C-alpha positions as protocol buffer text, in pm:
chain_id: "A"
residue {
  index: 1
  type: UNK
  ca { x: 6 y: -15 z: -9 }
}
residue {
  index: 2
  type: UNK
  ca { x: 134 y: 366 z: -85 }
}
residue {
  index: 3
  type: UNK
  ca { x: 190 y: 663 z: 133 }
}
residue {
  index: 4
  type: UNK
  ca { x: -113 y: 911 z: -9 }
}
residue {
  index: 5
  type: UNK
  ca { x: 24 y: 1203 z: 111 }
}
residue {
  index: 6
  type: UNK
  ca { x: 366 y: 1111 z: -103 }
}
residue {
  index: 7
  type: UNK
  ca { x: 158 y: 913 z: -377 }
}
residue {
  index: 8
  type: UNK
  ca { x: 163 y: 1239 z: -578 }
}
residue {
  index: 9
  type: UNK
  ca { x: 517 y: 1370 z: -475 }
}
residue {
  index: 10
  type: UNK
  ca { x: 727 y: 1360 z: -199 }
}
residue {
  index: 11
  type: UNK
  ca { x: 651 y: 1622 z: 150 }
}
residue {
  index: 12
  type: UNK
  ca { x: 850 y: 1997 z: 177 }
}
residue {
  index: 13
  type: UNK
  ca { x: 1178 y: 2017 z: 342 }
}
residue {
  index: 14
  type: UNK
  ca { x: 1256 y: 2287 z: 593 }
}
residue {
  index: 15
  type: UNK
  ca { x: 1512 y: 2300 z: 396 }
}
residue {
  index: 16
  type: UNK
  ca { x: 1308 y: 2337 z: 13 }
}
residue {
  index: 17
  type: UNK
  ca { x: 1151 y: 2616 z: 240 }
}
residue {
  index: 18
  type: UNK
  ca { x: 1392 y: 2797 z: 329 }
}
residue {
  index: 19
  type: UNK
  ca { x: 1557 y: 2831 z: -68 }
}
residue {
  index: 20
  type: UNK
  ca { x: 1189 y: 2910 z: -197 }
}
residue {
  index: 21
  type: UNK
  ca { x: 1187 y: 3173 z: 90 }
}
residue {
  index: 22
  type: UNK
  ca { x: 1481 y: 3346 z: -64 }
}
residue {
  index: 23
  type: UNK
  ca { x: 1499 y: 3280 z: -391 }
}
residue {
  index: 24
  type: UNK
  ca { x: 1187 y: 3456 z: -424 }
}
residue {
  index: 25
  type: UNK
  ca { x: 1279 y: 3715 z: -171 }
}
residue {
  index: 26
  type: UNK
  ca { x: 1520 y: 3719 z: -453 }
}
residue {
  index: 27
  type: UNK
  ca { x: 1241 y: 3863 z: -718 }
}
residue {
  index: 28
  type: UNK
  ca { x: 1328 y: 3499 z: -858 }
}
residue {
  index: 29
  type: UNK
  ca { x: 996 y: 3386 z: -1015 }
}
residue {
  index: 30
  type: UNK
  ca { x: 799 y: 3073 z: -986 }
}
residue {
  index: 31
  type: UNK
  ca { x: 912 y: 2936 z: -1359 }
}
residue {
  index: 32
  type: UNK
  ca { x: 1337 y: 3038 z: -1195 }
}
residue {
  index: 33
  type: UNK
  ca { x: 1212 y: 2847 z: -934 }
}
residue {
  index: 34
  type: UNK
  ca { x: 1157 y: 2523 z: -1011 }
}
residue {
  index: 35
  type: UNK
  ca { x: 1494 y: 2419 z: -1149 }
}
residue {
  index: 36
  type: UNK
  ca { x: 1676 y: 2453 z: -872 }
}
residue {
  index: 37
  type: UNK
  ca { x: 1390 y: 2328 z: -669 }
}
residue {
  index: 38
  type: UNK
  ca { x: 1338 y: 2006 z: -883 }
}
residue {
  index: 39
  type: UNK
  ca { x: 998 y: 2086 z: -860 }
}
residue {
  index: 40
  type: UNK
  ca { x: 687 y: 2200 z: -1074 }
}
residue {
  index: 41
  type: UNK
  ca { x: 609 y: 2551 z: -1102 }
}
residue {
  index: 42
  type: UNK
  ca { x: 235 y: 2444 z: -1014 }
}
residue {
  index: 43
  type: UNK
  ca { x: 371 y: 2295 z: -681 }
}
residue {
  index: 44
  type: UNK
  ca { x: 595 y: 2637 z: -663 }
}
residue {
  index: 45
  type: UNK
  ca { x: 312 y: 2820 z: -621 }
}
residue {
  index: 46
  type: UNK
  ca { x: 108 y: 2654 z: -395 }
}
residue {
  index: 47
  type: UNK
  ca { x: 323 y: 2586 z: -154 }
}
residue {
  index: 48
  type: UNK
  ca { x: 445 y: 2964 z: -187 }
}
residue {
  index: 49
  type: UNK
  ca { x: 113 y: 3023 z: -172 }
}
residue {
  index: 50
  type: UNK
  ca { x: 89 y: 2802 z: 212 }
}
residue {
  index: 51
  type: UNK
  ca { x: 351 y: 2993 z: 297 }
}
residue {
  index: 52
  type: UNK
  ca { x: 203 y: 3304 z: 212 }
}
residue {
  index: 53
  type: UNK
  ca { x: 491 y: 3361 z: 17 }
}
residue {
  index: 54
  type: UNK
  ca { x: 455 y: 3668 z: -266 }
}
residue {
  index: 55
  type: UNK
  ca { x: 633 y: 3560 z: -619 }
}
residue {
  index: 56
  type: UNK
  ca { x: 734 y: 3749 z: -851 }
}
residue {
  index: 57
  type: UNK
  ca { x: 587 y: 3734 z: -1164 }
}
residue {
  index: 58
  type: UNK
  ca { x: 882 y: 3760 z: -1421 }
}
residue {
  index: 59
  type: UNK
  ca { x: 1243 y: 3667 z: -1366 }
}
residue {
  index: 60
  type: UNK
  ca { x: 1469 y: 4006 z: -1201 }
}
residue {
  index: 61
  type: UNK
  ca { x: 1629 y: 4178 z: -1504 }
}
residue {
  index: 62
  type: UNK
  ca { x: 1660 y: 4518 z: -1670 }
}
residue {
  index: 63
  type: UNK
  ca { x: 1326 y: 4709 z: -1657 }
}
residue {
  index: 64
  type: UNK
  ca { x: 1188 y: 4806 z: -1980 }
}
residue {
  index: 65
  type: UNK
  ca { x: 1206 y: 5208 z: -2038 }
}
residue {
  index: 66
  type: UNK
  ca { x: 847 y: 5420 z: -2162 }
}
residue {
  index: 67
  type: UNK
  ca { x: 848 y: 5547 z: -2447 }
}
């Protein structure tokens, strides 16, 4: 019999939560955070929502100049 909690994915560790917090604080987008955490964008967004972490919509970089 499989564990229903881990049948979809593995539990988040405190280290992963910390990495999510620091990458979000650095202005990284959910898409950019997926690679170091090795998790889907949906999983990153869901975890950030649960931990009340605000994610950037776009990766950090130069801002577009207005006309």
